[in-house]
C-alpha positions in Angstrom: 0.0 0.0 0.0 1.4 3.4 -1.0 2.0 6.1 1.6 -0.9 8.3 2.3 -0.5 11.6 0.6 -3.2 13.6 2.3 -2.8 13.9 6.1 -4.6 17.2 6.6 -8.3 17.8 5.8 -9.7 21.3 5.8 -13.5 21.6 5.5 -14.9 24.9 4.4 -18.6 25.2 5.2 -21.3 27.6 6.3 -22.1 26.3 9.8 -20.8 23.6 12.2 -23.7 21.2 11.9 -24.1 18.1 14.1 -25.1 16.3 10.8 -21.4 16.3 9.9 -19.5 16.8 13.2 -19.4 13.1 14.0 -17.7 12.2 10.7 -15.1 14.8 11.1 -14.4 13.7 14.7 -14.0 10.1 13.6 -11.7 11.1 10.8 -9.4 12.7 13.4 -9.7 10.0 16.1 -9.9 6.8 14.2 -8.1 7.6 10.9 -5.4 10.0 12.3 -6.1 12.9 10.0 -5.5 16.5 11.1 -9.0 17.9 10.7 -9.8 21.7 10.6 -13.4 22.9 10.3 -13.7 26.4 8.9 -17.3 27.9 9.0 -18.7 31.2 8.0 -20.9 31.7 11.1 -21.8 30.2 14.4 -25.1 28.5 15.3 -28.0 30.5 13.9 -31.1 31.3 16.0 -33.3 29.3 13.7 -31.3 26.2 14.1 -30.9 26.7 17.8 -34.7 26.9 18.0 -34.9 23.6 16.2 -32.8 22.0 18.9 -29.6 21.5 17.1 -26.7 20.8 19.5 -23.7 23.1 19.6 -20.4 21.6 18.4 -18.1 20.3 21.1 -14.4 20.2 20.4 -13.3 16.6 20.2 -10.0 16.7 18.3 -11.3 18.8 15.5 -10.1 22.5 15.3 -13.1 24.7 14.7 -12.5 28.2 13.1 -15.4 30.6 12.8 -15.5 33.5 10.4 -11.7 33.8 9.8 -10.2 36.9 8.3 -8.2 36.8 5.0 -4.9 36.4 6.7 -6.1 33.2 8.5 -7.7 31.9 5.3 -4.4 32.4 3.4 -2.5 30.6 6.1 -4.9 27.7 6.1 -4.5 27.4 2.4 -0.7 27.7 2.3 0.1 25.5 5.2 1.4 22.0 4.1 -0.2 22.5 0.7 1.0 19.2 -0.8 -0.5 17.1 2.1 -3.7 19.1 2.5 -7.1 18.3 1.0 -9.6 21.2 1.1 -13.3 20.2 1.0 -15.5 23.2 0.0 -19.3 23.3 0.3 -21.7 25.4 -1.6 -19.2 27.8 -3.3 -22.0 29.8 -5.0 -23.8 30.6 -1.7 -21.0 30.2 0.9 -18.5 33.1 0.7 -15.9 31.4 2.9 -15.8 28.3 0.7 -15.8 30.4 -2.5 -12.9 32.4 -1.2 -10.9 29.3 -0.3 -11.4 27.8 -3.8 -10.5 30.9 -5.7 -7.5 31.8 -3.6 -6.3 28.3 -3.1 -6.6 26.9 -6.6 -4.2 29.5 -7.9 -1.6 28.2 -5.5 -1.8 24.6 -6.5 -4.1 23.5 -3.7 -6.0 20.2 -3.7 -9.8 20.5 -3.6 -13.0 18.4 -3.4 -16.6 19.7 -3.6 -19.2 18.7 -1.1 -22.7 19.8 -2.3 -26.4 19.3 -2.2 -28.5 19.5 -5.4 -29.7 22.9 -6.5 -33.2 23.7 -5.4 -35.8 23.5 -8.1 -37.9 26.7 -8.6 -41.2 25.0 -7.8 -39.9 24.1 -4.3 -40.5 27.7 -3.3 -43.8 29.5 -3.1 -45.1 31.3 -6.2 -43.9 34.6 -4.7 -40.3 33.4 -4.6 -40.4 31.1 -7.7 -39.3 33.7 -10.3 -36.3 34.6 -8.2 -35.5 31.0 -7.5 -35.8 30.1 -11.2 -33.4 32.9 -12.2 -31.0 31.9 -9.5 -31.2 28.2 -10.5 -30.4 29.1 -14.1 -27.4 31.1 -13.0 -26.3 28.2 -10.8 -26.5 25.8 -13.7 -24.3 28.0 -15.8 -22.0 28.6 -13.0 -21.6 24.9 -12.2 -20.8 24.1 -15.8 -18.3 27.0 -15.9 -16.7 25.8 -12.6 -16.2 22.4 -14.1 -14.5 23.9 -17.1 -12.4 26.4 -15.1 -11.4 24.3 -12.0 -11.8 20.8 -13.4 -8.1 19.8 -12.9 -7.8 21.2 -9.4 -11.0 19.6 -8.1 -10.3 15.9 -7.5 -13.9 14.8 -6.7 -17.4 16.0 -6.2 -19.0 14.6 -3.0 -22.7 14.6 -3.8 -25.3 14.8 -1.0 -28.0 12.3 -2.1 -29.3 11.0 -5.4 -30.5 14.4 -6.6 -27.0 15.9 -6.3 -25.5 12.9 -8.0 -27.7 13.4 -11.0 -27.1 17.2 -11.0 -23.4 17.0 -10.9 -23.2 14.3 -13.5 -25.2 16.8 -15.7 -22.7 19.5 -14.8 -20.0 17.4 -16.3 -18.2 15.9 -13.3 -19.0 12.4 -14.5 -16.5 9.9 -13.0 -15.6 12.4 -10.3 -19.1 12.2 -8.8 -19.0 10.5 -5.4 -22.2 9.5 -3.4 -22.3 11.1 0.0 -24.8 12.3 2.7 -25.2 13.7 6.2 -24.6 11.5 9.2 -25.8 12.6 12.6 -25.0 10.5 15.6 -26.9 7.3 16.1 -28.7 6.2 19.3 -25.6 4.4 20.8 -24.6 0.8 21.3 -27.0 0.4 24.3 -30.1 1.4 22.3 -32.9 -1.1 22.3 -35.6 -0.8 19.6 -39.1 -0.8 21.1 -42.7 -1.2 19.9 -45.1 1.6 20.7 -48.5 0.9 22.3 -51.9 2.2 21.4 -53.0 3.4 18.0 -50.6 3.6 15.0 -48.3 6.7 15.6 -47.4 9.0 12.7 -44.8 11.7 13.2 -43.7 14.9 11.4 -40.6 16.8 12.6 -39.5 20.0 10.9 -40.4 23.4 9.5 -43.9 24.4 8.5 -42.8 25.7 5.1 -43.8 25.2 1.5 -40.5 23.5 0.7 -40.9 21.0 3.4 -44.4 19.9 2.1 -46.1 19.9 5.5 -49.3 21.2 3.8 -49.2 18.1 1.5 -49.1 15.9 4.6 -52.0 17.6 6.3 -54.0 17.2 3.1 -53.0 13.6 2.8 -53.9 12.7 6.3 -57.5 13.8 5.5 -57.6 11.2 2.7 -56.6 8.2 4.8 -59.0 5.3 4.5 -58.2 3.6 7.8 -59.0 5.3 11.1 -56.5 3.4 13.3 -53.9 6.1 13.7 -53.0 9.4 15.3 -50.4 12.0 14.2 -48.1 14.5 15.9 -46.5 17.5 14.3 -43.5 19.2 15.9 -42.1 22.4 14.4 -42.7 26.1 13.6 -43.0 28.2 10.4 -45.1 30.4 8.2 -47.5 27.6 7.3 -48.3 26.4 10.8 -51.4 28.5 11.4 -52.7 27.6 8.0 -52.1 23.9 8.6 -53.8 24.0 12.0 -56.9 25.8 10.5 -57.1 23.1 7.8 -57.0 20.3 10.4 -59.6 22.0 12.5 -62.0 22.1 9.5 -61.4 18.4 8.7 -62.9 15.1 9.9 -59.6 14.0 11.5 -59.0 16.9 13.8 -59.2 14.7 16.9 -56.4 12.5 15.6 -53.8 15.3 15.0 -51.7 17.3 17.5 -49.4 20.3 16.9 -46.4 21.1 19.0 -43.4 23.5 18.8 -39.8 22.5 18.2 -38.2 19.9 20.4 -34.5 19.8 21.3 -32.6 17.2 19.3 -32.5 14.5 22.0 -36.2 14.9 22.7 -37.0 14.7 19.0 -35.0 11.4 18.7 -37.1 10.1 21.6 -40.3 11.0 19.7 -39.0 9.1 16.7 -38.1 6.0 18.7 -41.7 6.0 20.1 -43.4 6.3 16.7 -44.5 3.8 14.0 -43.9 5.9 10.9 -42.0 9.1 10.2 -43.2 11.3 7.3 -40.8 13.6 5.3 -43.1 15.1 2.6 -40.6 17.6 1.2 -41.0 19.3 -2.2 -37.2 19.5 -2.0 -34.6 18.4 0.5 -31.0 18.1 -0.4 -30.6 15.2 2.0 -33.1 15.1 4.9 -31.1 13.9 7.8 -34.2 12.9 9.8 -34.7 10.0 7.4 -31.4 8.4 8.6 -32.1 9.4 12.2 -35.4 7.4 12.1 -33.9 4.4 10.3 -31.1 4.2 12.9 -33.8 3.9 15.6 -35.7 1.1 13.8 -38.6 3.3 12.5 -39.6 3.2 8.9 -40.0 6.4 6.8 -42.2 7.7 4.0 -40.6 10.5 2.0 -40.7 11.9 -1.6 -38.7 11.5 -4.8 -37.2 15.0 -4.2 -35.6 14.1 -0.9 -31.9 13.2 -1.3 -31.9 10.6 1.4 -34.7 8.6 -0.4 -31.7 6.5 -1.5 -31.9 4.9 1.9 -35.3 3.5 1.2 -34.8 1.4 -1.9 -36.1 -1.6 0.1 -39.7 -1.2 1.0 -39.3 -2.8 4.5 -37.6 0.4 5.5 -40.2 2.8 4.1 -41.6 4.2 0.9 -41.0 7.0 -1.6 -43.8 8.9 -3.3 -44.0 11.7 -5.9 -43.4 15.1 -4.2 -46.5 17.3 -3.9 -49.0 14.4 -4.5 -51.2 14.2 -1.4 -53.1 11.2 -2.8 -50.0 9.2 -3.4 -48.7 10.1 0.1 -52.0 9.1 1.6 -52.0 5.7 -0.2 -48.5 5.0 1.0 -49.3 5.9 4.6 -52.5 3.8 4.3 -50.3 0.8 3.3 -48.3 1.1 6.5 -51.3 1.7 8.8 -53.3 -1.2 7.2 -50.5 -3.7 7.6 -50.2 -2.8 11.3 -47.3 -1.7 13.3 -44.0 -3.5 12.9 -43.1 -6.1 15.5 -39.8 -6.0 17.5 -37.9 -8.2 15.1 -38.9 -6.0 12.1 -37.9 -2.8 13.9 -34.6 -4.5 14.9 -33.9 -5.3 11.3 -34.2 -1.6 10.3 -32.1 -0.6 13.2 -29.3 -3.1 12.3 -29.3 -1.8 8.7 -29.2 1.7 10.0 -25.8 1.1 11.6 -24.2 1.6 8.2 -25.2 5.3 8.6 -23.3 5.8 11.8 -20.6 8.5 11.6 -17.8 6.0 12.1 -18.9 4.0 9.0 -19.3 7.2 7.0 -15.8 8.3 8.1 -14.4 5.0 7.0 -16.0 5.5 3.6 -14.6 9.0 3.5 -11.1 7.7 4.2 -11.6 5.2 1.4 -12.6 8.0 -1.0 -9.4 9.8 -0.2 -7.5 6.6 -0.8 -9.2 6.3 -4.2 -8.2 9.9 -5.0 -4.6 8.8 -4.2 -4.8 5.9 -6.6 -6.6 3.1 -4.8 -9.9 1.3 -5.7 -13.1 3.3 -5.9 -15.2 2.5 -2.8 -18.9 1.8 -2.6 -20.9 3.8 0.0 -22.1 1.6 2.8 -25.7 2.7 2.4 -25.6 1.6 -1.2 -24.3 -1.9 -0.6 -26.7 -4.8 -0.8 
C-alpha cells in the first residue's frame, strides 16, 4: 500500500452542523487525519430553536469567520499534504474564497454539495427569483467544471438528486455519493414497539419547501382510522395547517407542538411507528437516517436526497413530491398492515448502523485513498 498523501483535511462550510460533526471527529480520532473545520458563522437562532446541539471540540479544530490572513495561512500550510473540501461555493462566501484563492496556489480540492433547489420548491412569490438563481447556478456549475476541473479531485454529492445534477454539470466519474450522518442512538439502544394506535410523526419546519401542507391534506384522505399523528415544528404555514386540520374530519387525531431539542426529537421518533418527510425539495433530509437508525420506517418523496436509503420497502416508501393522494396511499399501506413487531424494527435498526458517523468516516477515508490511486469504494448505504 502506498504512503498516504493527504494527512490534513480542511472543511470549508457555512455552519458547524451536528449532521457532519461526527464524521469529522471520527476522521481525526480513528483515521489520524488532522481535521480543521472552517465555517462562516456560528449556530443560527433558527437552528438553535430547532434544537440543534452546539459543536463540542473533540480533536477537530473549529475556526469561525476567519479573516483573509487566516484563510491564506490555512490554504498555504502544508499545501502538498492538505485536501480542502468546499461546500456550496456559490452561496457560501468562505468556501468560494478558499477555492478561488487556493486553486491558484496549487491547492487540492473536493466539492461537497447538495442538489440545487428547483424553482417550484418555493412559493409562487419566490419562484421567479428561484428560477433565475437556478439558471445562473446551472451555468456557474458548468463553468466551474471547465475552469477548475483539474484542481478539483472529486465531487461529494449529498443524495441522489445531487449525483444526477453534478453528472449533468460534467463531473461524470468524479461524482461520489455522500450524505449527512448525525449520531446514532448508541450501542446500548434497544428498539421498542409503541403501544396504542398507530403513531405517525412529522418533525420539521412548517414551510412550502418541506411539504407539510401536503401531509396535512394527505392525512385527511386516509381510508383507515386506526392512527394518530403528531407535528413538531414552527414556520409560516403552521397556522394555515392548524386551521385546515380544525376544519377536517380527522382533527381529533392530530396534535401540533413546537420544536423539540434534538434528543427529545429522537425520543419521539423512537416511540413512533412511521415518520413522514413530505418535502418538495430536501438536499438530504437527515431525519430519514435518524429514524432508520432507531428502527422506525420512513415515507418520503422523490425529491428528498436521502430517499436513496429507502430502496427496500421494508424500511419505508418513496412517493411523488407534492402528491397528497400518493402520500395518503403509502401511509395507508403502512397503517393497514399494522405496526412492525420488534424483530422488524430491529432489522431496520441493524441496517441503519451503516449510517453511523464511524462508518461514513471509514468510507470518506476510502474515498481519499481512491483519489490517491486506490480502488473506488462503494458507499455503505448503497451496498446490498
